[in-house]
PDB file of N, CA, C and O in Angstrom:
ATOM      1  N   MET A   1     149.863  93.674 159.565  1.00  0.00           N
ATOM      2  CA  MET A   1     150.412  94.979 158.854  1.00  0.00           C
ATOM      3  C   MET A   1     149.132  96.141 158.572  1.00  0.00           C
ATOM      4  O   MET A   1     147.985  96.116 158.127  1.00  0.00           O
ATOM      5  N   THR A   2     150.108  97.173 159.134  1.00  0.00           N
ATOM      6  CA  THR A   2     148.833  98.614 159.400  1.00  0.00           C
ATOM      7  C   THR A   2     149.433  99.331 158.242  1.00  0.00           C
ATOM      8  O   THR A   2     149.040 100.495 158.173  1.00  0.00           O
ATOM      9  N   ASP A   3     150.283  98.971 157.298  1.00  0.00           N
ATOM     10  CA  ASP A   3     150.720 100.251 156.485  1.00  0.00           C
ATOM     11  C   ASP A   3     149.509 100.284 155.268  1.00  0.00           C
ATOM     12  O   ASP A   3     149.316  99.252 154.625  1.00  0.00           O
ATOM     13  N   PRO A   4     148.778 101.402 155.008  1.00  0.00           N
ATOM     14  CA  PRO A   4     147.682 101.799 154.428  1.00  0.00           C
ATOM     15  C   PRO A   4     148.220 101.381 152.614  1.00  0.00           C
ATOM     16  O   PRO A   4     147.426 101.159 151.700  1.00  0.00           O
ATOM     17  N   THR A   5     149.625 101.371 152.506  1.00  0.00           N
ATOM     18  CA  THR A   5     149.807 101.238 150.902  1.00  0.00           C
ATOM     19  C   THR A   5     149.887  99.777 150.814  1.00  0.00           C
ATOM     20  O   THR A   5     150.229  99.423 149.685  1.00  0.00           O
ATOM     21  N   TRP A   6     149.673  98.751 151.683  1.00  0.00           N
ATOM     22  CA  TRP A   6     149.748  97.368 151.403  1.00  0.00           C
ATOM     23  C   TRP A   6     148.432  96.619 151.548  1.00  0.00           C
ATOM     24  O   TRP A   6     147.829  96.807 152.604  1.00  0.00           O
ATOM     25  N   LYS A   7     147.972  95.921 150.786  1.00  0.00           N
ATOM     26  CA  LYS A   7     146.776  95.096 151.281  1.00  0.00           C
ATOM     27  C   LYS A   7     146.948  93.579 151.315  1.00  0.00           C
ATOM     28  O   LYS A   7     147.874  92.927 150.832  1.00  0.00           O
ATOM     29  N   LEU A   8     145.802  93.116 152.024  1.00  0.00           N
ATOM     30  CA  LEU A   8     145.826  91.767 151.904  1.00  0.00           C
ATOM     31  C   LEU A   8     145.126  90.979 150.859  1.00  0.00           C
ATOM     32  O   LEU A   8     143.904  90.887 150.745  1.00  0.00           O
ATOM     33  N   LEU A   9     146.063  90.396 150.074  1.00  0.00           N
ATOM     34  CA  LEU A   9     145.507  89.602 148.938  1.00  0.00           C
ATOM     35  C   LEU A   9     144.966  88.290 149.110  1.00  0.00           C
ATOM     36  O   LEU A   9     143.982  87.881 148.493  1.00  0.00           O
ATOM     37  N   THR A  10     145.751  87.495 150.129  1.00  0.00           N
ATOM     38  CA  THR A  10     145.346  86.275 150.447  1.00  0.00           C
ATOM     39  C   THR A  10     146.082  85.692 151.643  1.00  0.00           C
ATOM     40  O   THR A  10     147.104  86.193 152.112  1.00  0.00           O
ATOM     41  N   THR A  11     145.416  84.466 152.157  1.00  0.00           N
ATOM     42  CA  THR A  11     146.485  83.859 153.204  1.00  0.00           C
ATOM     43  C   THR A  11     146.118  82.485 152.508  1.00  0.00           C
ATOM     44  O   THR A  11     145.056  82.030 152.081  1.00  0.00           O
ATOM     45  N   LEU A  12     147.543  81.955 152.568  1.00  0.00           N
ATOM     46  CA  LEU A  12     147.942  80.275 152.275  1.00  0.00           C
ATOM     47  C   LEU A  12     148.180  79.640 153.890  1.00  0.00           C
ATOM     48  O   LEU A  12     148.453  80.151 154.977  1.00  0.00           O
ATOM     49  N   THR A  13     147.960  78.482 153.483  1.00  0.00           N
ATOM     50  CA  THR A  13     148.009  77.544 154.834  1.00  0.00           C
ATOM     51  C   THR A  13     149.693  77.285 155.195  1.00  0.00           C
ATOM     52  O   THR A  13     150.108  76.970 156.311  1.00  0.00           O
ATOM     53  N   ASP A  14     150.484  77.483 154.057  1.00  0.00           N
ATOM     54  CA  ASP A  14     152.010  77.065 154.152  1.00  0.00           C
ATOM     55  C   ASP A  14     152.961  78.252 153.407  1.00  0.00           C
ATOM     56  O   ASP A  14     152.544  78.914 152.456  1.00  0.00           O
ATOM     57  N   HIS A  15     153.990  78.373 153.859  1.00  0.00           N
ATOM     58  CA  HIS A  15     154.905  79.484 153.274  1.00  0.00           C
ATOM     59  C   HIS A  15     155.452  78.962 151.966  1.00  0.00           C
ATOM     60  O   HIS A  15     155.226  79.742 151.040  1.00  0.00           O
ATOM     61  N   PRO A  16     156.214  77.684 151.564  1.00  0.00           N
ATOM     62  CA  PRO A  16     156.153  77.663 150.396  1.00  0.00           C
ATOM     63  C   PRO A  16     155.238  77.810 149.197  1.00  0.00           C
ATOM     64  O   PRO A  16     155.619  78.186 148.088  1.00  0.00           O
ATOM     65  N   SER A  17     153.771  77.420 149.578  1.00  0.00           N
ATOM     66  CA  SER A  17     153.158  77.884 148.489  1.00  0.00           C
ATOM     67  C   SER A  17     152.865  79.458 148.422  1.00  0.00           C
ATOM     68  O   SER A  17     152.483  79.878 147.330  1.00  0.00           O
ATOM     69  N   ALA A  18     152.978  80.212 149.289  1.00  0.00           N
ATOM     70  CA  ALA A  18     153.166  81.726 149.212  1.00  0.00           C
ATOM     71  C   ALA A  18     154.052  82.235 148.802  1.00  0.00           C
ATOM     72  O   ALA A  18     153.902  83.328 148.257  1.00  0.00           O
ATOM     73  N   LEU A  19     155.789  81.428 148.938  1.00  0.00           N
ATOM     74  CA  LEU A  19     156.302  81.723 148.052  1.00  0.00           C
ATOM     75  C   LEU A  19     155.995  81.630 146.376  1.00  0.00           C
ATOM     76  O   LEU A  19     155.891  82.605 145.632  1.00  0.00           O
ATOM     77  N   LEU A  20     155.912  80.622 146.097  1.00  0.00           N
ATOM     78  CA  LEU A  20     155.556  80.234 144.563  1.00  0.00           C
ATOM     79  C   LEU A  20     154.468  81.392 143.806  1.00  0.00           C
ATOM     80  O   LEU A  20     154.545  81.931 142.702  1.00  0.00           O
ATOM     81  N   LEU A  21     153.570  81.499 144.759  1.00  0.00           N
ATOM     82  CA  LEU A  21     152.469  82.923 144.333  1.00  0.00           C
ATOM     83  C   LEU A  21     152.995  83.955 144.384  1.00  0.00           C
ATOM     84  O   LEU A  21     152.640  84.659 143.439  1.00  0.00           O
ATOM     85  N   ALA A  22     154.082  84.696 145.397  1.00  0.00           N
ATOM     86  CA  ALA A  22     154.876  85.378 145.392  1.00  0.00           C
ATOM     87  C   ALA A  22     155.847  85.882 144.133  1.00  0.00           C
ATOM     88  O   ALA A  22     156.007  86.951 143.545  1.00  0.00           O
ATOM     89  N   ASP A  23     156.394  84.573 144.035  1.00  0.00           N
ATOM     90  CA  ASP A  23     157.226  84.782 142.668  1.00  0.00           C
ATOM     91  C   ASP A  23     156.697  84.973 141.535  1.00  0.00           C
ATOM     92  O   ASP A  23     157.035  85.828 140.716  1.00  0.00           O
ATOM     93  N   GLY A  24     155.580  83.942 141.406  1.00  0.00           N
ATOM     94  CA  GLY A  24     154.904  84.481 139.900  1.00  0.00           C
ATOM     95  C   GLY A  24     153.998  85.747 139.786  1.00  0.00           C
ATOM     96  O   GLY A  24     153.671  86.141 138.667  1.00  0.00           O
ATOM     97  N   LEU A  25     153.601  86.369 140.868  1.00  0.00           N
ATOM     98  CA  LEU A  25     153.287  87.562 140.934  1.00  0.00           C
ATOM     99  C   LEU A  25     153.963  88.427 140.671  1.00  0.00           C
ATOM    100  O   LEU A  25     153.508  89.356 140.004  1.00  0.00           O
ATOM    101  N   SER A  26     155.605  88.424 141.206  1.00  0.00           N
ATOM    102  CA  SER A  26     156.632  89.434 141.161  1.00  0.00           C
ATOM    103  C   SER A  26     157.269  89.583 139.505  1.00  0.00           C
ATOM    104  O   SER A  26     157.868  90.511 138.961  1.00  0.00           O
ATOM    105  N   LYS A  27     156.888  88.375 139.059  1.00  0.00           N
ATOM    106  CA  LYS A  27     157.134  87.944 137.381  1.00  0.00           C
ATOM    107  C   LYS A  27     156.159  88.823 136.731  1.00  0.00           C
ATOM    108  O   LYS A  27     156.480  89.213 135.608  1.00  0.00           O
ATOM    109  N   GLU A  28     155.036  89.216 137.203  1.00  0.00           N
ATOM    110  CA  GLU A  28     154.035  89.770 136.536  1.00  0.00           C
ATOM    111  C   GLU A  28     154.082  91.126 136.652  1.00  0.00           C
ATOM    112  O   GLU A  28     153.247  91.840 136.096  1.00  0.00           O
ATOM    113  N   GLY A  29     155.078  91.605 137.396  1.00  0.00           N
ATOM    114  CA  GLY A  29     155.267  93.220 137.881  1.00  0.00           C
ATOM    115  C   GLY A  29     154.672  93.776 139.340  1.00  0.00           C
ATOM    116  O   GLY A  29     154.787  94.920 139.779  1.00  0.00           O
ATOM    117  N   ILE A  30     153.967  92.578 140.000  1.00  0.00           N
ATOM    118  CA  ILE A  30     153.221  93.051 141.314  1.00  0.00           C
ATOM    119  C   ILE A  30     154.355  93.304 142.462  1.00  0.00           C
ATOM    120  O   ILE A  30     155.378  92.621 142.486  1.00  0.00           O
ATOM    121  N   SER A  31     154.152  94.111 143.200  1.00  0.00           N
ATOM    122  CA  SER A  31     155.339  93.865 144.302  1.00  0.00           C
ATOM    123  C   SER A  31     154.342  93.371 145.715  1.00  0.00           C
ATOM    124  O   SER A  31     153.272  93.726 146.209  1.00  0.00           O
ATOM    125  N   VAL A  32     155.326  92.422 145.981  1.00  0.00           N
ATOM    126  CA  VAL A  32     154.685  91.484 147.205  1.00  0.00           C
ATOM    127  C   VAL A  32     155.472  91.396 148.502  1.00  0.00           C
ATOM    128  O   VAL A  32     156.699  91.374 148.598  1.00  0.00           O
ATOM    129  N   ARG A  33     154.537  91.345 149.534  1.00  0.00           N
ATOM    130  CA  ARG A  33     155.319  91.333 150.779  1.00  0.00           C
ATOM    131  C   ARG A  33     154.392  90.035 151.455  1.00  0.00           C
ATOM    132  O   ARG A  33     153.171  89.923 151.342  1.00  0.00           O
ATOM    133  N   LEU A  34     155.384  89.014 152.245  1.00  0.00           N
ATOM    134  CA  LEU A  34     154.623  87.773 152.743  1.00  0.00           C
ATOM    135  C   LEU A  34     154.680  88.221 154.545  1.00  0.00           C
ATOM    136  O   LEU A  34     155.631  88.844 155.017  1.00  0.00           O
ATOM    137  N   MET A  35     153.847  87.905 155.119  1.00  0.00           N
ATOM    138  CA  MET A  35     154.241  87.835 156.728  1.00  0.00           C
ATOM    139  C   MET A  35     153.693  86.206 157.399  1.00  0.00           C
ATOM    140  O   MET A  35     152.741  85.527 157.014  1.00  0.00           O
ATOM    141  N   SER A  36     154.375  86.007 158.169  1.00  0.00           N
ATOM    142  CA  SER A  36     153.807  84.766 158.713  1.00  0.00           C
ATOM    143  C   SER A  36     154.082  84.900 160.333  1.00  0.00           C
ATOM    144  O   SER A  36     155.035  85.546 160.769  1.00  0.00           O
ATOM    145  N   ASP A  37     153.210  84.267 161.104  1.00  0.00           N
ATOM    146  CA  ASP A  37     153.355  84.131 162.641  1.00  0.00           C
ATOM    147  C   ASP A  37     154.152  83.109 162.955  1.00  0.00           C
ATOM    148  O   ASP A  37     154.327  82.785 164.129  1.00  0.00           O
ATOM    149  N   ALA A  38     154.786  82.421 161.836  1.00  0.00           N
ATOM    150  CA  ALA A  38     155.938  81.365 162.498  1.00  0.00           C
ATOM    151  C   ALA A  38     157.185  81.637 163.392  1.00  0.00           C
ATOM    152  O   ALA A  38     157.810  82.585 162.916  1.00  0.00           O
ATOM    153  N   MET A  39     157.663  81.232 164.312  1.00  0.00           N
ATOM    154  CA  MET A  39     158.606  81.531 165.180  1.00  0.00           C
ATOM    155  C   MET A  39     159.703  80.924 164.776  1.00  0.00           C
ATOM    156  O   MET A  39     160.726  81.601 164.873  1.00  0.00           O
ATOM    157  N   LEU A  40     159.803  79.932 164.382  1.00  0.00           N
ATOM    158  CA  LEU A  40     160.699  79.143 163.613  1.00  0.00           C
ATOM    159  C   LEU A  40     160.975  78.983 162.258  1.00  0.00           C
ATOM    160  O   LEU A  40     159.968  79.115 161.563  1.00  0.00           O
ATOM    161  N   LEU A  41     162.055  78.731 161.615  1.00  0.00           N
ATOM    162  CA  LEU A  41     162.198  78.519 160.192  1.00  0.00           C
ATOM    163  C   LEU A  41     161.819  76.868 159.833  1.00  0.00           C
ATOM    164  O   LEU A  41     162.596  75.959 160.127  1.00  0.00           O
ATOM    165  N   GLY A  42     160.843  76.697 159.327  1.00  0.00           N
ATOM    166  CA  GLY A  42     160.092  75.712 159.094  1.00  0.00           C
ATOM    167  C   GLY A  42     158.974  75.111 159.460  1.00  0.00           C
ATOM    168  O   GLY A  42     158.535  74.062 158.990  1.00  0.00           O
ATOM    169  N   GLN A  43     158.417  75.885 160.453  1.00  0.00           N
ATOM    170  CA  GLN A  43     157.678  75.867 161.596  1.00  0.00           C
ATOM    171  C   GLN A  43     156.192  75.932 160.737  1.00  0.00           C
ATOM    172  O   GLN A  43     156.140  76.820 159.886  1.00  0.00           O
ATOM    173  N   ALA A  44     155.233  75.241 160.862  1.00  0.00           N
ATOM    174  CA  ALA A  44     153.952  75.323 160.206  1.00  0.00           C
ATOM    175  C   ALA A  44     153.035  76.314 160.598  1.00  0.00           C
ATOM    176  O   ALA A  44     152.425  76.322 161.668  1.00  0.00           O
ATOM    177  N   SER A  45     152.926  77.453 159.375  1.00  0.00           N
ATOM    178  CA  SER A  45     152.120  78.267 159.898  1.00  0.00           C
ATOM    179  C   SER A  45     151.416  79.026 158.947  1.00  0.00           C
ATOM    180  O   SER A  45     152.156  79.235 157.985  1.00  0.00           O
ATOM    181  N   ALA A  46     150.120  79.611 158.778  1.00  0.00           N
ATOM    182  CA  ALA A  46     149.567  80.404 157.409  1.00  0.00           C
ATOM    183  C   ALA A  46     150.333  81.274 157.121  1.00  0.00           C
ATOM    184  O   ALA A  46     150.979  81.497 158.145  1.00  0.00           O
ATOM    185  N   THR A  47     150.703  81.997 156.235  1.00  0.00           N
ATOM    186  CA  THR A  47     151.239  82.883 155.526  1.00  0.00           C
ATOM    187  C   THR A  47     150.470  83.898 154.696  1.00  0.00           C
ATOM    188  O   THR A  47     149.862  83.594 153.670  1.00  0.00           O
ATOM    189  N   ARG A  48     150.530  85.039 155.171  1.00  0.00           N
ATOM    190  CA  ARG A  48     149.783  86.236 154.650  1.00  0.00           C
ATOM    191  C   ARG A  48     150.418  87.050 153.171  1.00  0.00           C
ATOM    192  O   ARG A  48     151.621  87.287 153.071  1.00  0.00           O
ATOM    193  N   VAL A  49     149.680  87.325 152.361  1.00  0.00           N
ATOM    194  CA  VAL A  49     150.517  87.621 151.086  1.00  0.00           C
ATOM    195  C   VAL A  49     149.660  89.055 150.771  1.00  0.00           C
ATOM    196  O   VAL A  49     148.454  89.120 150.532  1.00  0.00           O
ATOM    197  N   TYR A  50     150.653  90.221 150.840  1.00  0.00           N
ATOM    198  CA  TYR A  50     150.108  91.410 150.859  1.00  0.00           C
ATOM    199  C   TYR A  50     150.743  92.014 149.331  1.00  0.00           C
ATOM    200  O   TYR A  50     151.913  91.871 148.978  1.00  0.00           O
ATOM    201  N   VAL A  51     149.872  92.579 148.692  1.00  0.00           N
ATOM    202  CA  VAL A  51     150.460  93.582 147.580  1.00  0.00           C
ATOM    203  C   VAL A  51     150.239  94.842 147.729  1.00  0.00           C
ATOM    204  O   VAL A  51     149.403  95.131 148.586  1.00  0.00           O
ATOM    205  N   GLU A  52     150.859  95.905 147.009  1.00  0.00           N
ATOM    206  CA  GLU A  52     150.600  97.185 146.823  1.00  0.00           C
ATOM    207  C   GLU A  52     149.235  97.630 146.894  1.00  0.00           C
ATOM    208  O   GLU A  52     148.606  96.945 146.087  1.00  0.00           O
ATOM    209  N   ALA A  53     148.346  98.582 147.566  1.00  0.00           N
ATOM    210  CA  ALA A  53     146.888  98.937 147.396  1.00  0.00           C
ATOM    211  C   ALA A  53     146.858  99.148 145.660  1.00  0.00           C
ATOM    212  O   ALA A  53     146.276  98.262 145.034  1.00  0.00           O
ATOM    213  N   PRO A  54     147.392 100.147 144.976  1.00  0.00           N
ATOM    214  CA  PRO A  54     147.126 100.188 143.803  1.00  0.00           C
ATOM    215  C   PRO A  54     147.263  99.085 142.806  1.00  0.00           C
ATOM    216  O   PRO A  54     147.085  99.322 141.612  1.00  0.00           O
ATOM    217  N   GLN A  55     147.623  97.682 143.310  1.00  0.00           N
ATOM    218  CA  GLN A  55     147.959  96.543 142.422  1.00  0.00           C
ATOM    219  C   GLN A  55     147.229  95.340 142.752  1.00  0.00           C
ATOM    220  O   GLN A  55     147.290  94.203 142.285  1.00  0.00           O
ATOM    221  N   LEU A  56     146.523  95.854 143.668  1.00  0.00           N
ATOM    222  CA  LEU A  56     145.309  94.823 144.272  1.00  0.00           C
ATOM    223  C   LEU A  56     144.418  94.256 143.309  1.00  0.00           C
ATOM    224  O   LEU A  56     144.192  93.048 143.244  1.00  0.00           O
ATOM    225  N   ARG A  57     143.845  95.231 142.463  1.00  0.00           N
ATOM    226  CA  ARG A  57     142.781  94.353 141.534  1.00  0.00           C
ATOM    227  C   ARG A  57     143.646  93.837 140.367  1.00  0.00           C
ATOM    228  O   ARG A  57     143.085  93.133 139.527  1.00  0.00           O
ATOM    229  N   ARG A  58     144.977  94.121 140.228  1.00  0.00           N
ATOM    230  CA  ARG A  58     145.307  93.582 138.774  1.00  0.00           C
ATOM    231  C   ARG A  58     145.795  92.351 139.524  1.00  0.00           C
ATOM    232  O   ARG A  58     145.857  91.406 138.737  1.00  0.00           O
ATOM    233  N   ALA A  59     146.264  91.924 141.090  1.00  0.00           N
ATOM    234  CA  ALA A  59     146.965  90.831 141.382  1.00  0.00           C
ATOM    235  C   ALA A  59     145.670  89.764 141.297  1.00  0.00           C
ATOM    236  O   ALA A  59     145.675  88.732 140.625  1.00  0.00           O
ATOM    237  N   ARG A  60     144.558  90.244 142.130  1.00  0.00           N
ATOM    238  CA  ARG A  60     143.449  89.294 141.949  1.00  0.00           C
ATOM    239  C   ARG A  60     142.936  88.957 140.709  1.00  0.00           C
ATOM    240  O   ARG A  60     142.273  87.920 140.672  1.00  0.00           O
ATOM    241  N   TRP A  61     143.117  89.723 139.459  1.00  0.00           N
ATOM    242  CA  TRP A  61     142.748  89.102 138.329  1.00  0.00           C
ATOM    243  C   TRP A  61     143.699  88.222 137.881  1.00  0.00           C
ATOM    244  O   TRP A  61     143.280  87.238 137.271  1.00  0.00           O
ATOM    245  N   ILE A  62     145.153  88.370 138.077  1.00  0.00           N
ATOM    246  CA  ILE A  62     146.272  87.342 137.708  1.00  0.00           C
ATOM    247  C   ILE A  62     145.551  85.925 138.526  1.00  0.00           C
ATOM    248  O   ILE A  62     144.938  85.042 137.925  1.00  0.00           O
ATOM    249  N   ILE A  63     145.721  85.948 139.591  1.00  0.00           N
ATOM    250  CA  ILE A  63     145.435  84.735 140.397  1.00  0.00           C
ATOM    251  C   ILE A  63     144.069  83.922 139.575  1.00  0.00           C
ATOM    252  O   ILE A  63     144.059  82.758 139.174  1.00  0.00           O
ATOM    253  N   SER A  64     143.105  84.807 139.493  1.00  0.00           N
ATOM    254  CA  SER A  64     141.594  84.440 138.745  1.00  0.00           C
ATOM    255  C   SER A  64     141.894  83.794 137.544  1.00  0.00           C
ATOM    256  O   SER A  64     141.297  82.804 137.120  1.00  0.00           O
ATOM    257  N   GLN A  65     143.187  84.587 136.789  1.00  0.00           N
ATOM    258  CA  GLN A  65     143.088  83.826 135.601  1.00  0.00           C
ATOM    259  C   GLN A  65     144.390  82.845 135.503  1.00  0.00           C
ATOM    260  O   GLN A  65     144.761  82.391 134.420  1.00  0.00           O
ATOM    261  N   ASP A  66     145.046  82.561 136.737  1.00  0.00           N
ATOM    262  CA  ASP A  66     146.196  81.877 136.502  1.00  0.00           C
ATOM    263  C   ASP A  66     145.573  80.114 136.285  1.00  0.00           C
ATOM    264  O   ASP A  66     144.583  79.608 136.813  1.00  0.00           O
ATOM    265  N   ASN A  67     146.450  79.558 135.435  1.00  0.00           N
ATOM    266  CA  ASN A  67     146.161  78.131 135.251  1.00  0.00           C
ATOM    267  C   ASN A  67     147.721  77.781 134.750  1.00  0.00           C
ATOM    268  O   ASN A  67     148.110  77.759 133.583  1.00  0.00           O
ATOM    269  N   TRP A  68     148.494  77.518 135.936  1.00  0.00           N
ATOM    270  CA  TRP A  68     149.570  77.210 135.845  1.00  0.00           C
ATOM    271  C   TRP A  68     150.043  75.674 135.691  1.00  0.00           C
ATOM    272  O   TRP A  68     149.603  74.867 136.509  1.00  0.00           O
ATOM    273  N   SER A  69     150.959  75.216 134.632  1.00  0.00           N
ATOM    274  CA  SER A  69     151.078  74.091 134.269  1.00  0.00           C
ATOM    275  C   SER A  69     151.987  73.600 135.480  1.00  0.00           C
ATOM    276  O   SER A  69     152.538  74.445 136.186  1.00  0.00           O
ATOM    277  N   ASP A  70     152.150  72.215 135.730  1.00  0.00           N
ATOM    278  CA  ASP A  70     152.975  71.570 136.384  1.00  0.00           C
ATOM    279  C   ASP A  70     154.130  71.829 136.059  1.00  0.00           C
ATOM    280  O   ASP A  70     154.856  71.867 137.052  1.00  0.00           O
ATOM    281  N   GLU A  71     154.679  72.039 135.072  1.00  0.00           N
ATOM    282  CA  GLU A  71     155.953  72.565 134.591  1.00  0.00           C
ATOM    283  C   GLU A  71     156.471  73.769 135.076  1.00  0.00           C
ATOM    284  O   GLU A  71     157.589  73.929 135.567  1.00  0.00           O
ATOM    285  N   GLU A  72     155.412  74.784 134.877  1.00  0.00           N
ATOM    286  CA  GLU A  72     155.986  76.163 135.208  1.00  0.00           C
ATOM    287  C   GLU A  72     156.033  76.269 136.964  1.00  0.00           C
ATOM    288  O   GLU A  72     156.868  76.977 137.528  1.00  0.00           O
ATOM    289  N   LEU A  73     155.046  75.488 137.685  1.00  0.00           N
ATOM    290  CA  LEU A  73     155.106  75.329 139.157  1.00  0.00           C
ATOM    291  C   LEU A  73     156.380  75.045 139.433  1.00  0.00           C
ATOM    292  O   LEU A  73     157.134  75.677 140.173  1.00  0.00           O
ATOM    293  N   ALA A  74     156.703  73.621 138.527  1.00  0.00           N
ATOM    294  CA  ALA A  74     158.430  73.245 139.166  1.00  0.00           C
ATOM    295  C   ALA A  74     159.448  74.141 138.726  1.00  0.00           C
ATOM    296  O   ALA A  74     160.510  73.983 139.328  1.00  0.00           O
ATOM    297  N   TYR A  75     159.443  75.136 137.759  1.00  0.00           N
ATOM    298  CA  TYR A  75     160.225  76.232 137.489  1.00  0.00           C
ATOM    299  C   TYR A  75     160.180  77.090 138.621  1.00  0.00           C
ATOM    300  O   TYR A  75     161.222  77.368 139.215  1.00  0.00           O
ATOM    301  N   LEU A  76     159.065  77.541 138.984  1.00  0.00           N
ATOM    302  CA  LEU A  76     159.133  78.341 140.141  1.00  0.00           C
ATOM    303  C   LEU A  76     159.430  77.920 141.234  1.00  0.00           C
ATOM    304  O   LEU A  76     159.752  78.697 142.133  1.00  0.00           O
ATOM    305  N   SER A  77     159.386  76.528 141.416  1.00  0.00           N
ATOM    306  CA  SER A  77     159.961  76.308 142.840  1.00  0.00           C
ATOM    307  C   SER A  77     161.202  75.789 142.922  1.00  0.00           C
ATOM    308  O   SER A  77     161.765  75.684 144.011  1.00  0.00           O
ATOM    309  N   VAL A  78     161.835  75.358 141.634  1.00  0.00           N
ATOM    310  CA  VAL A  78     163.236  75.183 141.836  1.00  0.00           C
ATOM    311  C   VAL A  78     164.463  76.346 140.804  1.00  0.00           C
ATOM    312  O   VAL A  78     165.681  76.517 140.850  1.00  0.00           O
ATOM    313  N   GLY A  79     163.378  76.913 139.978  1.00  0.00           N
ATOM    314  CA  GLY A  79     164.354  77.412 139.296  1.00  0.00           C
ATOM    315  C   GLY A  79     165.020  77.247 137.746  1.00  0.00           C
ATOM    316  O   GLY A  79     165.694  77.982 137.024  1.00  0.00           O
ATOM    317  N   GLU A  80     164.541  76.068 137.645  1.00  0.00           N
ATOM    318  CA  GLU A  80     165.112  74.810 136.467  1.00  0.00           C
ATOM    319  C   GLU A  80     163.994  74.577 135.695  1.00  0.00           C
ATOM    320  O   GLU A  80     162.863  74.403 136.149  1.00  0.00           O
ATOM    321  N   LEU A  81     164.359  74.571 134.322  1.00  0.00           N
ATOM    322  CA  LEU A  81     163.466  73.648 133.428  1.00  0.00           C
ATOM    323  C   LEU A  81     163.551  72.043 133.432  1.00  0.00           C
ATOM    324  O   LEU A  81     164.562  71.342 133.469  1.00  0.00           O
ATOM    325  N   GLY A  82     162.327  71.699 133.388  1.00  0.00           N
ATOM    326  CA  GLY A  82     162.587  69.936 133.482  1.00  0.00           C
ATOM    327  C   GLY A  82     163.419  69.834 132.386  1.00  0.00           C
ATOM    328  O   GLY A  82     163.898  70.724 131.684  1.00  0.00           O
ATOM    329  N   ALA A  83     163.564  68.241 132.312  1.00  0.00           N
ATOM    330  CA  ALA A  83     164.470  67.640 131.086  1.00  0.00           C
ATOM    331  C   ALA A  83     163.877  68.093 129.884  1.00  0.00           C
ATOM    332  O   ALA A  83     162.654  67.966 129.819  1.00  0.00           O
ATOM    333  N   GLY A  84     164.463  68.590 128.923  1.00  0.00           N
ATOM    334  CA  GLY A  84     164.369  68.770 127.604  1.00  0.00           C
ATOM    335  C   GLY A  84     163.404  69.995 127.326  1.00  0.00           C
ATOM    336  O   GLY A  84     162.838  70.099 126.237  1.00  0.00           O
ATOM    337  N   GLU A  85     163.249  70.831 128.246  1.00  0.00           N
ATOM    338  CA  GLU A  85     162.658  72.092 127.929  1.00  0.00           C
ATOM    339  C   GLU A  85     163.826  73.030 128.021  1.00  0.00           C
ATOM    340  O   GLU A  85     164.789  72.942 128.782  1.00  0.00           O
ATOM    341  N   GLU A  86     163.512  74.165 126.896  1.00  0.00           N
ATOM    342  CA  GLU A  86     164.554  75.026 127.124  1.00  0.00           C
ATOM    343  C   GLU A  86     163.818  76.485 126.635  1.00  0.00           C
ATOM    344  O   GLU A  86     164.447  77.542 126.687  1.00  0.00           O
TER     345      GLU A  86
END
């Protein structure tokens, strides 16, 4: 990505993990773009996570402070609270 308004935040080894991170950052008000070299849906390939340049420092801070529980990760992945949680 050569657009100077977007900066590389991190590269993750798989797309589902990148989607989880992007969703969590988006919920914190961070604009996120994902880029992968995968040619086919489901193909294993690293995914690069970009954020808008002015939000890079905040995104790094959010990641460094992040201690997501298993329940929060499950919610981010399926969009539902576990049994007995509301």
